N, C-alpha and C positions, 0 to 999 in steps of 0.2 A: 977831716971828719972826726967828730968827737965820739967818745966811746958810747955815749947815750944815743947816738945817731945810728949805730949799727943795728940792723934788723936781725932779730933772732928767729929761729924756726919755732915750731911748736915745742912746748915744754916736754922734756923726756917723760916717758911713761913711768908712773910711780904706782906699783902694784898695791902697796899698803894704803895709799890714799884712795885708790879706786875701790878697794875692799871695804874700807871704813865708810865711804859714801854709800855703799850698797847695804850697810848695816851689819857687816861681819865684825865680831868683837875681837879684832886683832890685837887691841891694846891689853887684852886680858891674858895674852900668851906670854910665855917667857921669852927672853931675848933670842935664844936659839931657834925657837919655833917661829918667831917673827921674821928672822933672817931667811928661813925657808920660804915664807910667803913673799918676802921682799924680792926674791929671785924669780918669781913666777913671770911668765910671758903674758902679754895681753890676751892671747886666746885662752890661756889657762885661767886667768882671772874672769874672763867672760863666761867660761864654762861654770866656774864656781858660783858666779852671780846668778846664772841661769838656774842652776840646781837649787840655790837658796830661795829664789823666787818661787819655784815649783813646790818646795817643801813648805814655805810660808803659806802658800795657797792651800795646800793639802791640810796643814795644821788648822786652818780656819774651819775646815769641814769636819774635823774629828775632835777638835778641842773641847774639853769638858765631858767627853764620854768616858764612862768608867768600864773597865774590863774586869770581870770576875771569873777567876779560874777555880774550878772545883777540884 
């Protein structure tokens, strides 16, 4: 059997890639901050993505409104 004949399982979970694909600006973070995100579990990333989606939807509803405080 050649090495290219070996079947591999699914690719290991990459939190940074998953966050990037969801639109999180992880590349704008410093290395230490990125490392924290790189250590997140799949459920943690899914939670962050869910929160981001909800925030993005809410931003569309209130974007452009001006708040004036007296």
